[in-house]
N, C-alpha and C positions, 0 to 999 in steps of 0.2 A: 580463420583464426578465431578462437573462442574469446569472448569478452563479456564482462558483466555490466555493460552499459547498453541501453536501448538505442536502436537506430532511429533516425528521424522518420523514415518510411519503413513499413513492415517489409520483411524479406519474403519473396515469393517461393513457395515450395509446391512443385507440381506433383500430383499423385496420378500415376499412370493407371488408368482403368482399362482392362481388357474384358472380353466376354466371359473369361474364366475367373475373374476377380471375386473374392469373398467380400460381400457388402459390409460385414461387421468390421473387418480390418480396414477396408477403404474408408468408411465413414468414421471409424474409431480414430484413425490417424488424422482425419480431417478435423474432428472435434478437438483432439488434443493439441494439435498445432494452432488451431484458432483460439484456444484457451490461453496461450502464452501471452503474458502481459495484461490480460483482460480480467480473468476470473478471480485471481488472488485479491486484487484491489476491491472487487465486488464483495467478497466474503469479509474482508477485514475493514474496509472503509465505507461500504454501502453503495459504491458507484463503480461502474466498469472502468477499467484502465484502458490505455491505448494498446491495441493489438501489436505484437512484435513480429508475428508471422502471418502471411497471407496464403492459406492453402487453396490450390486450384485443382479440380478434378479434370484430367485431360484424357481424351481417348482419340482413337484413329481419326474418326470423322466428326466427333463432337455430338453425335446423335445419341439419344437415350437407348438403353437396352436392359434386358432382364439378367440379373446375376443368376448363377446356378441354383440358388435357393429360392428364386422367384422374386427377390427384391428388385425394385426399379432403380437403376443407376442413371442419374441425370448429370452428365459431364458439363463443366463450365465452358469448355472450349475444345477445339480440335488440336492435333499435334501441330498442324501448319500455322494455326493462329495463336499458339501458346506464346505469351510474352517471355522475355528473358527471366530466368529463375536462378536462385542460389543453389537449390537442391532439387533433385527429382527422385521420387520414391516409387518403387514397384510393390504394391501391397502383397500380393501372392497370386499363384496360378493354381486353380483346382484341376490338375491333370494327374494321371496315374504316374508313378515313379518312372516306369520304363517307356512312357509315351514320348515319341519324338516331337520336337518343336521345330524341326527343319521346315522352312518355307511357310510357317504359319504367322510369323510376326515381323514380316519384312519392314513395314513402315515404322513399327515401334522400335525395332533394332536400329534402324537408320537414325531415328530421333534420339535414342539413347547415346549412340556414338557421337552425334553432333553435340549433345549436351555436355558430354564428357570432354570433348575436344575444346569446348568453350570455357572449361574450368569449373563446371558445376559439380557438386557432390552428387554421387549416385548411391542410393540406398535401396536395399531389397529386404523385405520381410518374408520369412519362411521360404516358400518355393519360388519366390521372385528371383532368387539367385540363379535359377536355371536360365532365366532370360538374359541376365548379365553374361553368363557363360556362353550362351548361344550367340551373343553379340561379339564374342571374342575379347571382351574386356577383362576377363579373369585369367587369360593365358599367363602362366608363370606366377600367378598370385595365390594368396591364401583365401579361403572361403569357408562359409558354413551355410547350412540350409536345414530344413526340417529333418529330424533324425531318420525318417523313413525314406528320404530322397538322397541321403549322403552317398550311399553306394552307387546309385545311378549317376549322380553328378561326377563322382570320381571315375567311373567307368567310361562315361560318354565324353568326358573332357579330361584326358589323362595328364595334361600339363597344368591342371589346377590342383593345389594342395588343399584337400578338404579336411576340416576339423569337425568331426561329427559331434563332439561333446561340448563344444563352446557355444554359448548363447550369442555372442557378439564377436565379429571379426571386422577389423578395418585394415584395408590393404591398398596396394597400388601407390603410384606417385602422389605424395601429399596425403596419403591415406584417404583418398576421395572415393573409394569403393567400400561401402559399409554394408554388412549383411548380418541379419539376426536369424536365429534358429526357428523352431516351429511354434505353432500355437500363439499364445499371448506374449511371446518374446518381442512382438512388435512394440509393446510398451517400452522395453529396454532400448530398442532402436530409436523410438521417438524421443525419449528422454535424452539419449546420447546426442541426437541431432540438435535438440533445443540447447543443450549445454554447449555444444560446439558452435552454434550459430549466434546465440544471444546471451549465453552465460550460464554457469553452473548454478548460480543462485536461483535463476528462473526455473531451471529444470527441477531443483529441489522443491520450489514452491508448487510446481505442477504435480510432483509426486505426492505432496501433502494434500492438495486439493482433491486429487482423484484417488487417493489411497493406493498408490502403486508401490508394490514391493519388488525390488530388483531380484531377478532369478540368479541368486548367488551360486546355486549348485549346478547351473548349466542344464542341458537337456538330457544328459546321460542317464539319470535315474528313470526317465520316462520311456526310454527306448525299449522296444521288444525285439523278438527274433525276426527281423525283416528278411533275413537270409533263408528263412524256412519255407520259402515258396516252393511249389512243386517243380522238380527239375525234369529235364527231358530224358535223362538216363533212367530207364525203368528199374534197373538193378539197384542203383543208388537210392531212388525213390522208395523202393521196398525196404531198404535199410533205414531210411529216415523214419518210416512208419514204425519199424521195429524198435528203434532206439527211443522214440517218443514214449514208448510204453515200458522200456527197460533201462532208462538212463541211470537209475539208482543201483544197478547191479555192480558187482565188483570190477568186472572188465568189460565195459560196454563196447569198446572198439573191437576187442576180440570177438564179441558176440556178433557185431555187424559183419566182420570178416567171414564168420561162419555162415551167416544168412546169405551173404553175397555169393558164396561158392567160388570166390576168386582167391588168388594168393594175396597175402597181406600187402605186398608191395604194389600189386596191380590195383587192389581195392583202394589203398590210400591215394594213389595217383588219380584214379577215376573220381573218387569222392571230392578231391580238391578241385578238379576241373568242373565238376557238376555244381558244386555249392560255393566255391570260392573260399572254403575253410578247410582246415585239416579236420579229420574225424574227432580228435580230442577237443579241439576248439569248439566244434559243433556241440559236443556233449556238455562242455562247460557252459556254453550259452544256454542250452536247454535247462540245465540244472539251475542256473542263476535266475532265469525267468520264473521257474517254479519256486525258487527261494523267495522271490519278491511276493508271489501270491501267498506263501505260507506266512511270511513276516507281516503282511497286511491283514491276515485273517485270524491269527492266533498269537498267544503269548508264550509259546514253547521256548525253552532256552535255546540260545544260538547253537550250543553243542548238539542238541536234539535235532535242530533244523539241518545241520551239516550231515548228521547221520542219516536222516531221511533221504537226503539227496545222493548218498553214496560216498561221502567224504569221511574217511576215517580220522583225519586230522582237522579238528575245528579251527586251528590257527591258520592252516592253509586256506580253508574256506573263507575265513575272515579277510585274509590278504587278497585273495582272488576277487571276492565280492567288492572290496574297497577299490581295487584297481579297475575293475570292469564297469562298476556302477557309479563310482565317484562319491559314494557315501559308505560308511561302515554299516554292517547289518543292523546294529542297534539304532543308529541315526536314521536309517531308512525306515525302520519300523516306527520310530517315534513320529516321523513326518507323515507317512502314508497310512499307518494303522488308524491314527486319529482322523485323517481325512475320510477313510472308508467308513468309520463309525458315524461321522457326522452326516454322510450321504445316505446311509442305510436306514 
């Protein structure tokens, strides 16, 4: 239960480190949790306050190892020796979206199940949700993960309801299963945990100390066409290549049918089987990804952007973009055009 008063003893948060963990997320969470109760007092009053949270890095054996980027990870303890904790966090797993986790994390999965059974909160940043799912803890629950892994999560664990566009999801009994989306959304996850464990006021202080801005727009605006991977059906793959160059034509689906040499009905059936999308949904997705690039790079009127993409009705384009991306075209441009200009 969330409270705005400090506990006499700091609450322990275990950070599960695996060989696939990203050092920046792992140690970033370590630093942020360790800052609770301590750093605001230092900045305002000139002396450190009493820490409210005690982060511990935990791994299978407790031995140090190299992260995928070469950084050295030095755990504080092993799974077996880990003391009782209030929450356990999985920073992330640097694995390919379709890579199987079966049989790879037996000890970690057993530990997570035990922590959950003992009443701890379990939190996962980014792809760490895949480990919660592999542990069977997300069966019948809602979840999110990095946008590039949402399809794989939903496909591999069909009894999990995946929300691709949400930055934060809390589910399960007592909402003790908490997941964040991709990238720096671990900030949102960490602030949520601080608010829930030691109080909203402290979470707000940490946001001010570290200049953290909540991801209000979710991760939908950042998503790309993750379903555009090469498919096994050579005929459909040929159509994908064609439509990538002709998505702006008047009847792109009819064009793909002609390229395929199939009947329209047979083509649509095979396309859906191969890509998981209807041909028109695929075209819309291609067009919208191109729209993002145009909006980021130029100041053309929205009507002109719609026309470049093959949409005769600008209002339809605006509605479709808003529904799929989560921002209006104008708002998307305002946010990402400025970012591109600052970075170039």
